[in-house]
Biopython code that builds the backbone (N, CA, C, O; Angstrom):
import numpy as np
from Bio.PDB.StructureBuilder import StructureBuilder

atoms = [
    (1, "UNK", "N", (127.239, 87.539, 118.607)),
    (1, "UNK", "CA", (126.564, 88.523, 117.724)),
    (1, "UNK", "C", (126.217, 88.854, 116.629)),
    (1, "UNK", "O", (127.191, 89.141, 115.933)),
    (2, "UNK", "N", (125.531, 88.927, 116.265)),
    (2, "UNK", "CA", (124.879, 88.718, 114.643)),
    (2, "UNK", "C", (124.156, 89.720, 113.789)),
    (2, "UNK", "O", (123.327, 90.293, 114.496)),
    (3, "UNK", "N", (124.141, 90.057, 112.848)),
    (3, "UNK", "CA", (123.998, 91.315, 111.939)),
    (3, "UNK", "C", (123.063, 90.620, 110.868)),
    (3, "UNK", "O", (123.492, 89.853, 110.006)),
    (4, "UNK", "N", (121.637, 91.003, 111.031)),
    (4, "UNK", "CA", (120.852, 90.257, 109.715)),
    (4, "UNK", "C", (120.835, 91.615, 108.788)),
    (4, "UNK", "O", (120.461, 92.643, 109.353)),
    (5, "UNK", "N", (121.354, 91.720, 106.889)),
    (5, "UNK", "CA", (121.330, 92.812, 106.505)),
    (5, "UNK", "C", (119.863, 92.522, 106.154)),
    (5, "UNK", "O", (119.802, 91.297, 106.056)),
    (6, "UNK", "N", (118.570, 93.086, 105.900)),
    (6, "UNK", "CA", (117.260, 92.397, 104.742)),
    (6, "UNK", "C", (117.174, 93.304, 103.899)),
    (6, "UNK", "O", (117.644, 94.433, 104.041)),
    (7, "UNK", "N", (116.808, 93.059, 103.324)),
    (7, "UNK", "CA", (116.358, 94.117, 101.799)),
    (7, "UNK", "C", (114.840, 93.280, 101.186)),
    (7, "UNK", "O", (114.567, 92.254, 100.563)),
    (8, "UNK", "N", (114.078, 94.503, 101.842)),
    (8, "UNK", "CA", (112.347, 94.187, 101.535)),
    (8, "UNK", "C", (111.865, 94.530, 100.569)),
    (8, "UNK", "O", (111.986, 95.747, 100.435)),
    (9, "UNK", "N", (111.346, 94.057, 99.773)),
    (9, "UNK", "CA", (110.360, 94.671, 97.842)),
    (9, "UNK", "C", (109.305, 93.874, 98.416)),
    (9, "UNK", "O", (109.087, 92.890, 99.123)),
    (10, "UNK", "N", (108.423, 95.371, 97.347)),
    (10, "UNK", "CA", (107.077, 94.722, 97.051)),
    (10, "UNK", "C", (107.040, 93.418, 96.171)),
    (10, "UNK", "O", (107.889, 93.215, 95.303)),
    (11, "UNK", "N", (105.941, 92.483, 96.460)),
    (11, "UNK", "CA", (105.687, 91.297, 95.100)),
    (11, "UNK", "C", (105.774, 91.815, 94.353)),
    (11, "UNK", "O", (105.617, 93.036, 94.359)),
    (12, "UNK", "N", (106.329, 90.509, 92.444)),
    (12, "UNK", "CA", (106.196, 91.359, 91.465)),
    (12, "UNK", "C", (104.703, 91.889, 90.993)),
    (12, "UNK", "O", (104.431, 92.703, 90.110)),
    (13, "UNK", "N", (103.740, 91.082, 91.964)),
    (13, "UNK", "CA", (102.695, 91.754, 91.584)),
    (13, "UNK", "C", (101.966, 92.861, 91.713)),
    (13, "UNK", "O", (101.086, 93.256, 90.947)),
    (14, "UNK", "N", (102.396, 93.418, 92.821)),
    (14, "UNK", "CA", (101.726, 94.428, 93.715)),
    (14, "UNK", "C", (102.323, 95.810, 92.973)),
    (14, "UNK", "O", (103.393, 96.395, 93.139)),
    (15, "UNK", "N", (101.360, 96.046, 92.218)),
    (15, "UNK", "CA", (102.204, 97.530, 91.634)),
    (15, "UNK", "C", (103.008, 98.426, 92.805)),
    (15, "UNK", "O", (103.076, 98.388, 94.034)),
    (16, "UNK", "N", (103.599, 99.282, 91.695)),
    (16, "UNK", "CA", (104.996, 100.136, 93.184)),
    (16, "UNK", "C", (105.021, 101.346, 92.437)),
    (16, "UNK", "O", (105.710, 101.494, 91.428)),
    (17, "UNK", "N", (104.005, 102.523, 93.099)),
    (17, "UNK", "CA", (104.031, 103.943, 92.284)),
    (17, "UNK", "C", (105.512, 104.804, 93.058)),
    (17, "UNK", "O", (106.260, 105.762, 92.860)),
    (18, "UNK", "N", (105.384, 104.211, 93.575)),
    (18, "UNK", "CA", (107.134, 105.357, 93.898)),
    (18, "UNK", "C", (108.356, 104.777, 93.306)),
    (18, "UNK", "O", (109.429, 105.378, 93.355)),
    (19, "UNK", "N", (108.172, 103.270, 92.578)),
    (19, "UNK", "CA", (109.484, 102.926, 91.473)),
    (19, "UNK", "C", (108.741, 103.499, 90.647)),
    (19, "UNK", "O", (109.521, 104.354, 90.228)),
    (20, "UNK", "N", (107.307, 103.738, 89.820)),
    (20, "UNK", "CA", (106.961, 104.136, 88.574)),
    (20, "UNK", "C", (107.062, 105.408, 88.504)),
    (20, "UNK", "O", (106.699, 105.916, 87.442)),
    (21, "UNK", "N", (107.606, 106.357, 89.651)),
    (21, "UNK", "CA", (107.998, 107.277, 89.785)),
    (21, "UNK", "C", (109.103, 107.711, 89.302)),
    (21, "UNK", "O", (109.369, 108.439, 88.346)),
    (22, "UNK", "N", (109.833, 107.076, 90.224)),
    (22, "UNK", "CA", (111.003, 107.201, 90.302)),
    (22, "UNK", "C", (111.776, 107.064, 88.829)),
    (22, "UNK", "O", (112.744, 107.709, 88.426)),
    (23, "UNK", "N", (110.966, 105.922, 88.105)),
    (23, "UNK", "CA", (111.474, 105.476, 86.910)),
    (23, "UNK", "C", (110.833, 106.237, 85.599)),
    (23, "UNK", "O", (111.189, 105.938, 84.459)),
    (24, "UNK", "N", (110.182, 106.910, 85.784)),
    (24, "UNK", "CA", (109.440, 108.127, 85.022)),
    (24, "UNK", "C", (110.314, 109.597, 85.153)),
    (24, "UNK", "O", (110.041, 110.480, 84.341)),
    (25, "UNK", "N", (111.370, 109.845, 86.190)),
    (25, "UNK", "CA", (111.702, 110.904, 86.720)),
    (25, "UNK", "C", (113.142, 110.252, 85.612)),
    (25, "UNK", "O", (113.766, 110.878, 84.756)),
    (26, "UNK", "N", (113.257, 109.230, 85.924)),
    (26, "UNK", "CA", (115.054, 109.017, 85.291)),
    (26, "UNK", "C", (114.771, 108.622, 83.686)),
    (26, "UNK", "O", (115.824, 108.519, 83.057)),
    (27, "UNK", "N", (113.577, 108.383, 82.909)),
    (27, "UNK", "CA", (113.245, 108.962, 81.778)),
    (27, "UNK", "C", (113.575, 110.302, 81.404)),
    (27, "UNK", "O", (114.453, 110.676, 80.627)),
    (28, "UNK", "N", (112.855, 110.890, 81.982)),
    (28, "UNK", "CA", (113.199, 112.289, 82.460)),
    (28, "UNK", "C", (114.524, 113.278, 82.255)),
    (28, "UNK", "O", (114.759, 114.389, 81.778)),
    (29, "UNK", "N", (115.279, 112.148, 82.935)),
    (29, "UNK", "CA", (116.386, 112.929, 83.060)),
    (29, "UNK", "C", (117.571, 112.293, 81.664)),
    (29, "UNK", "O", (118.786, 112.487, 81.689)),
    (30, "UNK", "N", (117.043, 111.755, 80.872)),
    (30, "UNK", "CA", (117.903, 111.190, 79.964)),
    (30, "UNK", "C", (118.311, 109.312, 80.047)),
    (30, "UNK", "O", (119.009, 108.792, 79.176)),
    (31, "UNK", "N", (117.950, 108.813, 80.785)),
    (31, "UNK", "CA", (118.012, 107.755, 81.400)),
    (31, "UNK", "C", (117.147, 106.604, 80.439)),
    (31, "UNK", "O", (116.944, 105.602, 81.125)),
    (32, "UNK", "N", (116.864, 106.536, 79.741)),
    (32, "UNK", "CA", (116.273, 105.584, 78.788)),
    (32, "UNK", "C", (116.872, 104.368, 79.059)),
    (32, "UNK", "O", (116.094, 103.781, 79.811)),
    (33, "UNK", "N", (117.736, 103.752, 78.870)),
    (33, "UNK", "CA", (118.162, 102.342, 79.744)),
    (33, "UNK", "C", (117.559, 101.966, 80.252)),
    (33, "UNK", "O", (117.225, 100.813, 79.977)),
    (34, "UNK", "N", (116.904, 102.705, 81.482)),
    (34, "UNK", "CA", (115.989, 102.108, 82.760)),
    (34, "UNK", "C", (115.080, 101.479, 82.237)),
    (34, "UNK", "O", (114.142, 102.064, 81.697)),
    (35, "UNK", "N", (115.200, 99.769, 82.306)),
    (35, "UNK", "CA", (114.039, 99.367, 82.265)),
    (35, "UNK", "C", (113.056, 99.329, 82.808)),
    (35, "UNK", "O", (112.002, 99.421, 82.180)),
    (36, "UNK", "N", (113.103, 99.106, 84.824)),
    (36, "UNK", "CA", (111.926, 99.186, 85.732)),
    (36, "UNK", "C", (112.910, 99.756, 87.169)),
    (36, "UNK", "O", (114.134, 99.659, 87.260)),
    (37, "UNK", "N", (112.425, 100.064, 87.702)),
    (37, "UNK", "CA", (112.548, 100.343, 89.332)),
    (37, "UNK", "C", (111.670, 99.365, 90.287)),
    (37, "UNK", "O", (110.775, 98.657, 89.825)),
    (38, "UNK", "N", (111.883, 99.385, 91.140)),
    (38, "UNK", "CA", (111.400, 99.019, 92.249)),
    (38, "UNK", "C", (112.216, 99.172, 93.187)),
    (38, "UNK", "O", (113.406, 98.863, 93.134)),
    (39, "UNK", "N", (111.329, 99.934, 94.639)),
    (39, "UNK", "CA", (111.562, 100.531, 95.923)),
    (39, "UNK", "C", (111.079, 99.849, 96.443)),
    (39, "UNK", "O", (110.047, 99.247, 96.143)),
    (40, "UNK", "N", (111.904, 99.755, 97.631)),
    (40, "UNK", "CA", (112.110, 99.099, 99.282)),
    (40, "UNK", "C", (112.442, 99.379, 100.116)),
    (40, "UNK", "O", (112.573, 100.558, 100.446)),
    (41, "UNK", "N", (112.688, 98.500, 100.733)),
    (41, "UNK", "CA", (113.592, 99.101, 101.821)),
    (41, "UNK", "C", (114.832, 97.968, 102.429)),
    (41, "UNK", "O", (114.794, 96.750, 102.259)),
    (42, "UNK", "N", (116.157, 98.910, 103.337)),
    (42, "UNK", "CA", (116.770, 98.164, 103.577)),
    (42, "UNK", "C", (116.779, 98.351, 105.541)),
    (42, "UNK", "O", (116.280, 99.296, 106.152)),
    (43, "UNK", "N", (117.467, 97.199, 106.130)),
    (43, "UNK", "CA", (116.876, 97.440, 107.073)),
    (43, "UNK", "C", (118.406, 96.396, 108.063)),
    (43, "UNK", "O", (118.783, 95.244, 107.848)),
    (44, "UNK", "N", (118.977, 97.513, 109.203)),
    (44, "UNK", "CA", (120.473, 96.261, 109.074)),
    (44, "UNK", "C", (119.888, 95.880, 110.992)),
    (44, "UNK", "O", (119.857, 96.628, 111.969)),
    (45, "UNK", "N", (119.602, 94.763, 110.872)),
    (45, "UNK", "CA", (119.642, 94.819, 112.816)),
    (45, "UNK", "C", (120.595, 93.608, 113.725)),
    (45, "UNK", "O", (120.732, 92.422, 113.425)),
    (46, "UNK", "N", (120.922, 94.016, 114.386)),
    (46, "UNK", "CA", (122.403, 93.394, 115.823)),
    (46, "UNK", "C", (121.647, 92.506, 116.340)),
    (46, "UNK", "O", (120.683, 93.103, 116.821)),
    (47, "UNK", "N", (121.536, 91.183, 116.538)),
    (47, "UNK", "CA", (120.944, 90.865, 117.900)),
    (47, "UNK", "C", (122.122, 89.652, 118.768)),
    (47, "UNK", "O", (123.315, 89.859, 118.546)),
    (48, "UNK", "N", (121.880, 88.837, 119.406)),
    (48, "UNK", "CA", (122.132, 88.432, 120.132)),
    (48, "UNK", "C", (122.096, 86.801, 119.427)),
    (48, "UNK", "O", (121.069, 86.794, 118.749)),
    (49, "UNK", "N", (122.593, 85.806, 119.339)),
    (49, "UNK", "CA", (122.232, 83.889, 119.668)),
    (49, "UNK", "C", (123.016, 83.188, 119.015)),
    (49, "UNK", "O", (123.568, 83.227, 117.916)),
    (50, "UNK", "N", (122.964, 82.466, 119.981)),
    (50, "UNK", "CA", (123.832, 80.865, 120.486)),
    (50, "UNK", "C", (124.589, 80.398, 118.730)),
    (50, "UNK", "O", (125.612, 79.794, 119.051)),
    (51, "UNK", "N", (124.563, 80.406, 118.041)),
    (51, "UNK", "CA", (124.711, 80.091, 116.262)),
    (51, "UNK", "C", (123.519, 80.610, 115.390)),
    (51, "UNK", "O", (122.443, 81.198, 115.498)),
    (52, "UNK", "N", (124.591, 79.881, 114.192)),
    (52, "UNK", "CA", (123.514, 80.166, 112.895)),
    (52, "UNK", "C", (122.635, 79.878, 112.451)),
    (52, "UNK", "O", (122.252, 80.134, 111.310)),
    (53, "UNK", "N", (122.057, 79.203, 113.368)),
    (53, "UNK", "CA", (120.332, 78.456, 113.178)),
    (53, "UNK", "C", (119.561, 79.289, 113.704)),
    (53, "UNK", "O", (118.731, 80.047, 113.202)),
    (54, "UNK", "N", (120.083, 78.997, 115.440)),
    (54, "UNK", "CA", (119.119, 80.039, 115.501)),
    (54, "UNK", "C", (119.366, 81.426, 115.773)),
    (54, "UNK", "O", (118.961, 81.873, 116.846)),
    (55, "UNK", "N", (120.120, 82.366, 114.765)),
    (55, "UNK", "CA", (120.264, 83.416, 114.148)),
    (55, "UNK", "C", (119.350, 83.795, 113.225)),
    (55, "UNK", "O", (118.768, 84.872, 113.356)),
    (56, "UNK", "N", (119.037, 82.758, 111.910)),
    (56, "UNK", "CA", (118.409, 82.401, 111.288)),
    (56, "UNK", "C", (117.118, 82.305, 111.446)),
    (56, "UNK", "O", (116.393, 82.677, 110.523)),
    (57, "UNK", "N", (116.660, 81.881, 112.425)),
    (57, "UNK", "CA", (115.196, 81.457, 112.683)),
    (57, "UNK", "C", (114.953, 82.823, 113.767)),
    (57, "UNK", "O", (113.739, 83.026, 113.776)),
    (58, "UNK", "N", (115.410, 83.470, 114.354)),
    (58, "UNK", "CA", (115.807, 84.819, 115.175)),
    (58, "UNK", "C", (114.575, 85.865, 113.790)),
    (58, "UNK", "O", (113.437, 86.320, 113.674)),
    (59, "UNK", "N", (116.076, 85.701, 112.945)),
    (59, "UNK", "CA", (115.906, 86.442, 111.766)),
    (59, "UNK", "C", (114.602, 86.411, 111.049)),
    (59, "UNK", "O", (114.056, 87.328, 110.435)),
    (60, "UNK", "N", (114.092, 84.848, 111.294)),
    (60, "UNK", "CA", (112.706, 84.405, 109.991)),
    (60, "UNK", "C", (111.203, 85.286, 111.305)),
    (60, "UNK", "O", (110.084, 85.716, 111.027)),
    (61, "UNK", "N", (111.536, 85.251, 111.906)),
    (61, "UNK", "CA", (110.661, 85.701, 113.178)),
    (61, "UNK", "C", (110.791, 86.513, 113.550)),
    (61, "UNK", "O", (109.834, 86.643, 114.313)),
    (62, "UNK", "N", (111.626, 87.708, 113.638)),
    (62, "UNK", "CA", (111.861, 88.946, 113.584)),
    (62, "UNK", "C", (110.757, 89.977, 112.228)),
    (62, "UNK", "O", (110.096, 90.970, 112.533)),
    (63, "UNK", "N", (110.864, 89.227, 110.424)),
    (63, "UNK", "CA", (110.318, 89.823, 109.502)),
    (63, "UNK", "C", (109.111, 89.037, 109.453)),
    (63, "UNK", "O", (108.237, 89.426, 108.677)),
    (64, "UNK", "N", (108.896, 87.964, 110.166)),
    (64, "UNK", "CA", (107.451, 87.807, 109.858)),
    (64, "UNK", "C", (106.387, 88.221, 110.501)),
    (64, "UNK", "O", (105.222, 88.026, 110.154)),
    (65, "UNK", "N", (106.900, 89.016, 111.806)),
    (65, "UNK", "CA", (106.025, 88.946, 112.723)),
    (65, "UNK", "C", (105.507, 90.505, 113.337)),
    (65, "UNK", "O", (104.512, 90.882, 113.956)),
    (66, "UNK", "N", (107.250, 91.448, 112.596)),
    (66, "UNK", "CA", (107.206, 93.127, 112.326)),
    (66, "UNK", "C", (107.760, 93.760, 111.363)),
    (66, "UNK", "O", (107.415, 94.749, 110.717)),
    (67, "UNK", "N", (108.674, 93.075, 111.331)),
    (67, "UNK", "CA", (109.904, 94.072, 109.722)),
    (67, "UNK", "C", (108.715, 93.728, 108.307)),
    (67, "UNK", "O", (108.101, 94.718, 107.908)),
    (68, "UNK", "N", (108.546, 92.943, 107.895)),
    (68, "UNK", "CA", (107.733, 92.431, 106.392)),
    (68, "UNK", "C", (106.501, 92.278, 106.438)),
    (68, "UNK", "O", (106.051, 91.386, 107.157)),
    (69, "UNK", "N", (105.633, 93.108, 105.680)),
    (69, "UNK", "CA", (103.967, 92.374, 105.599)),
    (69, "UNK", "C", (104.261, 91.848, 104.597)),
    (69, "UNK", "O", (104.813, 92.407, 103.649)),
    (70, "UNK", "N", (103.792, 90.189, 104.685)),
    (70, "UNK", "CA", (104.398, 88.878, 104.256)),
    (70, "UNK", "C", (103.104, 89.315, 103.045)),
    (70, "UNK", "O", (103.367, 89.653, 101.891)),
    (71, "UNK", "N", (102.037, 89.239, 103.479)),
    (71, "UNK", "CA", (101.301, 90.092, 102.411)),
    (71, "UNK", "C", (101.839, 90.406, 100.913)),
    (71, "UNK", "O", (102.049, 89.544, 100.060)),
    (72, "UNK", "N", (101.943, 91.198, 100.822)),
    (72, "UNK", "CA", (102.735, 92.393, 99.994)),
    (72, "UNK", "C", (104.031, 91.884, 99.725)),
    (72, "UNK", "O", (104.441, 91.561, 98.611)),
    (73, "UNK", "N", (104.632, 91.829, 100.744)),
    (73, "UNK", "CA", (106.018, 92.297, 100.473)),
    (73, "UNK", "C", (107.034, 90.702, 100.332)),
    (73, "UNK", "O", (106.746, 89.589, 100.772)),
    (74, "UNK", "N", (108.279, 91.146, 99.547)),
    (74, "UNK", "CA", (109.390, 89.365, 99.540)),
    (74, "UNK", "C", (110.057, 90.481, 100.067)),
    (74, "UNK", "O", (110.022, 91.701, 99.904)),
    (75, "UNK", "N", (110.995, 89.254, 101.105)),
    (75, "UNK", "CA", (112.499, 89.809, 101.956)),
    (75, "UNK", "C", (113.500, 88.457, 101.531)),
    (75, "UNK", "O", (113.233, 87.286, 101.798)),
    (76, "UNK", "N", (114.702, 88.940, 100.809)),
    (76, "UNK", "CA", (115.897, 88.331, 101.679)),
    (76, "UNK", "C", (116.999, 89.171, 102.526)),
    (76, "UNK", "O", (117.112, 90.324, 102.941)),
    (77, "UNK", "N", (117.771, 87.934, 102.558)),
    (77, "UNK", "CA", (118.327, 88.312, 104.100)),
    (77, "UNK", "C", (120.105, 88.341, 104.036)),
    (77, "UNK", "O", (120.241, 87.725, 102.980)),
    (78, "UNK", "N", (121.367, 88.626, 104.438)),
    (78, "UNK", "CA", (122.825, 87.764, 104.466)),
    (78, "UNK", "C", (122.756, 87.871, 106.228)),
    (78, "UNK", "O", (122.065, 88.593, 106.947)),
    (79, "UNK", "N", (123.354, 87.261, 106.421)),
    (79, "UNK", "CA", (123.292, 87.369, 108.098)),
    (79, "UNK", "C", (124.755, 87.202, 108.445)),
    (79, "UNK", "O", (125.477, 86.235, 108.203)),
    (80, "UNK", "N", (125.014, 88.200, 108.988)),
    (80, "UNK", "CA", (127.293, 88.395, 109.347)),
    (80, "UNK", "C", (127.229, 88.406, 110.919)),
    (80, "UNK", "O", (126.506, 88.891, 111.789)),
    (81, "UNK", "N", (128.628, 87.433, 110.819)),
    (81, "UNK", "CA", (128.772, 87.072, 112.593)),
    (81, "UNK", "C", (129.378, 88.549, 112.735)),
    (81, "UNK", "O", (129.928, 89.104, 111.783)),
    (82, "UNK", "N", (129.258, 89.044, 113.785)),
    (82, "UNK", "CA", (130.099, 90.212, 114.334)),
    (82, "UNK", "C", (130.628, 90.393, 115.341)),
    (82, "UNK", "O", (129.978, 89.961, 116.292)),
    (83, "UNK", "N", (131.443, 90.799, 115.562)),
    (83, "UNK", "CA", (132.099, 90.809, 116.924)),
    (83, "UNK", "C", (131.595, 91.753, 118.355)),
    (83, "UNK", "O", (131.766, 92.962, 118.197)),
    (84, "UNK", "N", (131.023, 91.359, 119.662)),
    (84, "UNK", "CA", (130.828, 91.465, 120.021)),
    (84, "UNK", "C", (130.893, 92.955, 120.859)),
    (84, "UNK", "O", (130.259, 93.104, 121.904)),
]
sb = StructureBuilder()
sb.init_structure("model")
sb.init_model(0)
sb.init_chain("A")
sb.init_seg("    ")
for serial, (resi, resn, name, xyz) in enumerate(atoms, 1):
    if name == "N":
        sb.init_residue(resn, " ", resi, " ")
    sb.init_atom(name, np.array(xyz, "f"), 0.0, 1.0, " ", f" {name:<3s}", serial, name[0])
structure = sb.get_structure()
């Protein structure tokens, strides 16, 4: 069994209104040292695959087909082998 820990963020060239609002709120709360906030999403997907290579291919497929809008979002992932 494998667990993919997937982090998705808007591409740097895409405006992030939620991140900007959070950034402004933090500044209003006195956190002037915060320079930039980008808001994204975190997903965990557990699945079966025979080996790491197949698991990586499965994560790439899941992300490109459904989990990530690759036109405006980038993603990274960490793959962890877990006991069934």
